[in-house]
Every structure is written in C-alpha cells, then in structure tokens.
C-alpha positions as CSV (number, residue, x, y, z in Angstrom):
1,M,-4.2,-0.3,21.2
2,M,-4.4,-0.9,17.4
3,S,-3.4,-4.3,16.2
4,V,-0.6,-4.8,13.7
5,K,-3.1,-6.3,11.3
6,K,-5.2,-3.2,11.4
7,R,-2.1,-1.0,10.9
8,Q,-1.0,-3.1,8.0
9,N,-4.5,-2.9,6.4
10,I,-4.5,0.9,6.7
11,L,-1.1,1.3,5.2
12,L,-1.5,-1.3,2.4
13,F,-4.9,0.2,1.5
14,T,-3.6,3.7,1.3
15,L,-0.5,2.8,-0.8
16,P,-2.4,2.5,-4.1
17,V,-4.2,5.8,-3.2
18,T,-0.8,7.3,-2.8
19,L,0.7,5.8,-6.0
20,L,-2.3,6.6,-8.3
21,P,-1.7,10.4,-8.5
22,I,2.0,9.8,-9.1
23,V,1.2,7.5,-12.1
24,V,-1.4,9.9,-13.5
25,A,1.0,12.9,-13.1
26,G,3.7,11.0,-15.0
27,K,1.4,10.0,-17.8
28,T,-0.3,13.4,-18.2
29,G,2.6,15.7,-17.4
30,V,0.3,18.0,-15.3
31,S,2.8,20.0,-13.2
32,W,0.5,20.8,-10.3
33,L,-0.4,17.1,-10.0
34,N,3.3,16.3,-9.5
35,I,3.3,18.6,-6.4
36,V,0.1,17.1,-5.1
37,S,1.5,13.6,-5.6
38,L,4.7,14.5,-3.7
39,V,2.6,15.8,-0.8
40,I,0.4,12.7,-0.7
41,L,3.6,10.5,-0.8
42,A,5.1,12.5,2.1
43,V,1.9,12.0,4.1
44,W,2.1,8.3,3.5
45,V,5.7,8.1,4.6
46,V,4.7,9.9,7.8
47,L,1.9,7.4,8.3
48,V,4.3,4.5,7.9
49,A,6.7,6.1,10.5
50,I,3.8,6.5,12.9
51,L,1.8,3.3,12.4
52,W,4.5,0.7,11.4
53,R,5.5,0.1,15.0
54,C,5.1,-2.7,17.5
55,P,2.0,-2.1,19.6
56,Y,3.8,-3.4,22.7
57,C,7.3,-1.8,22.8
58,N,6.5,1.0,20.2
59,K,9.7,0.3,18.3
60,K,9.8,0.4,14.5
61,L,9.0,-2.8,12.7
62,P,11.4,-3.9,10.0
63,G,11.0,-2.8,6.4
64,L,7.8,-1.6,4.8
65,P,4.3,-2.8,5.9
66,S,4.0,-6.4,4.9
67,R,2.0,-9.4,6.0
68,D,5.0,-11.6,7.0
69,V,5.9,-9.8,10.3
70,E,4.7,-12.2,13.0
71,V,7.1,-11.4,15.9
72,C,8.6,-8.1,17.1
73,K,12.4,-8.4,16.8
74,H,12.8,-6.0,19.7
75,C,10.5,-7.4,22.4
76,G,9.7,-10.8,21.0
77,K,5.9,-10.4,21.3
78,D,3.5,-12.2,18.9
79,L,2.1,-9.7,16.5
80,T,-0.5,-12.0,15.0
81,E,-2.7,-11.9,18.1
82,E,-5.8,-9.6,17.9
83,N,-5.9,-7.0,20.6
C-alpha cells in the first residue's frame, strides 16, 4: 500500500511537468504543442483521480493534492503515518 506522502510527492512532482508544456505552447503558439499539452494534462487529471485517495478506505481525499491532509474525513485514519 502506497502512503499518502508518496502519492502527494508523485502528484506534486508531476504537476510542473504537466504545466511546462502548457506555458511553452502559450508563449510560442505552436499548435501541435497545445494538443500534447492537453493530453499531458488529461493524464495528470487521471493520475489525481487514481492516486489522491485514502489508502485505507480508498475514498477520494478532498481537493487537490496538498500537504495539509492529515486525517481521512471518511474513515478517520491518520494519513501522516508511513506504511
């Protein structure tokens, strides 16, 4: 079972990788890069839907990945413990 901290790190690390092509596409106006950027963003959204869940009850955690989620609001388990 992957810890919430590890899931957060994966999602927060991949966010800049997701946003960089969007910024570059906006600055350069390269049309094919816009399409690639949207695909990468869609993949990141799917990753969030898969990974941003409680490892105990498997229900969605609130909001976007952040470091301030300490307890699952569904099952009440402590999410700061390393598994």
